[in-house]
C-alpha positions as CSV (number, residue, x, y, z in Angstrom):
1,M,-20.5,18.7,-7.5
2,Q,-17.7,20.6,-6.3
3,R,-18.1,18.8,-2.7
4,L,-18.1,15.2,-4.4
5,L,-14.9,16.4,-6.5
6,L,-12.8,17.8,-3.5
7,S,-14.0,14.9,-1.1
8,F,-13.0,12.0,-3.7
9,A,-9.6,13.9,-4.2
10,A,-9.0,14.3,-0.6
11,I,-9.9,10.5,-0.2
12,S,-7.9,9.3,-2.9
13,G,-4.7,11.3,-1.6
14,F,-5.3,9.7,1.6
15,L,-5.5,6.2,0.3
16,G,-2.5,6.6,-2.1
17,V,-0.4,7.8,0.7
18,S,-1.7,5.0,2.9
19,L,-1.4,2.3,0.4
20,G,2.1,3.3,-0.7
21,A,3.3,3.0,3.1
22,F,1.8,-0.1,3.5
23,A,3.5,-1.4,0.5
24,A,6.7,-0.2,1.7
25,H,6.4,-1.4,5.2
26,G,3.9,-4.5,5.0
27,L,4.5,-5.9,1.7
28,K,8.0,-5.5,0.8
29,H,8.7,-8.9,2.0
30,R,5.6,-10.6,1.6
31,I,5.3,-10.2,-2.4
32,A,7.2,-10.7,-5.5
33,A,9.3,-7.6,-6.6
34,E,7.3,-7.6,-9.9
35,S,4.2,-7.5,-7.6
36,L,5.3,-4.7,-5.5
37,A,6.0,-2.9,-8.9
38,T,2.8,-3.2,-10.1
39,W,1.3,-1.8,-6.6
40,Q,3.6,1.3,-6.8
41,T,2.2,1.9,-10.1
42,G,-1.3,1.8,-9.1
43,V,-0.2,4.1,-6.0
44,Q,1.7,6.6,-8.7
45,Y,-1.4,6.9,-11.0
46,Q,-3.7,7.4,-7.7
47,M,-1.8,10.1,-6.5
48,Y,-1.4,11.9,-9.9
49,H,-5.0,11.9,-10.6
50,A,-6.0,12.7,-6.7
51,L,-4.0,15.8,-7.5
52,A,-5.9,16.4,-11.1
53,L,-9.0,15.7,-9.3
54,L,-8.4,18.5,-6.4
55,A,-7.6,21.0,-9.5
56,V,-10.7,20.2,-11.1
57,G,-12.6,20.4,-7.9
58,L,-11.1,24.0,-7.3
59,L,-11.7,24.9,-10.7
60,Y,-15.2,23.8,-10.4
61,Q,-16.2,26.5,-7.9
62,T,-15.8,29.3,-10.4
63,Q,-16.0,27.6,-13.8
64,A,-18.2,25.0,-13.6
65,S,-19.1,23.2,-16.9
66,K,-20.1,19.8,-18.5
67,A,-16.7,19.1,-19.5
68,L,-15.2,19.8,-16.1
69,K,-17.9,17.6,-14.3
70,L,-17.1,14.9,-17.0
71,S,-13.2,15.4,-16.5
72,G,-13.6,14.8,-12.6
73,L,-16.1,11.6,-12.8
74,A,-13.7,10.2,-15.3
75,F,-10.6,10.7,-13.0
76,I,-12.5,9.0,-10.1
77,L,-13.9,6.1,-12.3
78,G,-10.4,5.6,-13.7
79,S,-8.9,5.6,-9.9
80,F,-11.1,2.9,-9.1
81,L,-10.6,0.8,-12.5
82,F,-7.0,1.5,-12.9
83,S,-5.4,1.6,-9.6
84,G,-8.0,-1.0,-8.1
85,S,-7.3,-3.5,-10.7
86,L,-3.6,-3.1,-10.1
87,Y,-3.9,-3.5,-6.3
88,A,-5.9,-6.7,-6.6
89,L,-3.4,-8.0,-9.2
90,A,-0.5,-7.6,-7.1
91,L,-2.2,-9.3,-4.3
92,G,-2.8,-12.4,-6.5
93,A,-6.2,-11.9,-8.1
94,P,-6.6,-13.8,-11.5
95,K,-4.6,-12.3,-14.4
96,A,-8.2,-11.8,-16.2
97,L,-8.8,-9.0,-14.1
98,G,-6.1,-7.1,-15.8
99,A,-8.5,-6.8,-18.7
100,I,-10.1,-3.9,-16.5
101,T,-7.0,-2.0,-16.3
102,P,-6.8,-0.4,-19.7
103,M,-10.6,0.7,-19.0
104,G,-9.3,2.6,-16.3
105,G,-6.5,4.1,-18.6
106,L,-9.2,5.0,-20.9
107,S,-11.1,6.8,-18.2
108,F,-7.7,8.9,-17.4
109,L,-7.6,9.8,-20.9
110,V,-11.3,10.8,-21.4
111,G,-10.4,13.0,-18.1
112,W,-7.4,14.9,-19.4
113,A,-9.3,15.4,-22.9
114,S,-12.5,16.9,-21.0
115,L,-10.3,18.9,-18.8
116,A,-8.8,20.1,-22.1
117,V,-11.9,20.9,-24.0
118,H,-13.1,22.9,-20.8
119,A,-10.0,25.0,-20.8
120,L,-10.3,25.5,-24.5
121,R,-13.8,26.8,-24.2
122,R,-13.2,29.3,-21.7
């Protein structure tokens, strides 16, 4: 599990930097300012949760627990749903896809709550 968490943290961080640079250099003059702001929100949340996932992966080495495992998996799912839907919306996906974004936000909240449960039980 630790390898999975750390691998996803590294991949998510790499993609966050790459997608942020792509927006700054490749999308800046191709999409509306509002869409660019949506894209940047996706990048910000992806980066925040890549770092959170890194911390969870490092904690898992010495403090493995069900709550910690749930936290990491929720951060991964949240990144896909929240940031992924924002990237798609910024590129012109149907607005109905926006219904997925809150599910990603809920996954992030589950991740943070599970991390708190883990910490409180230690």
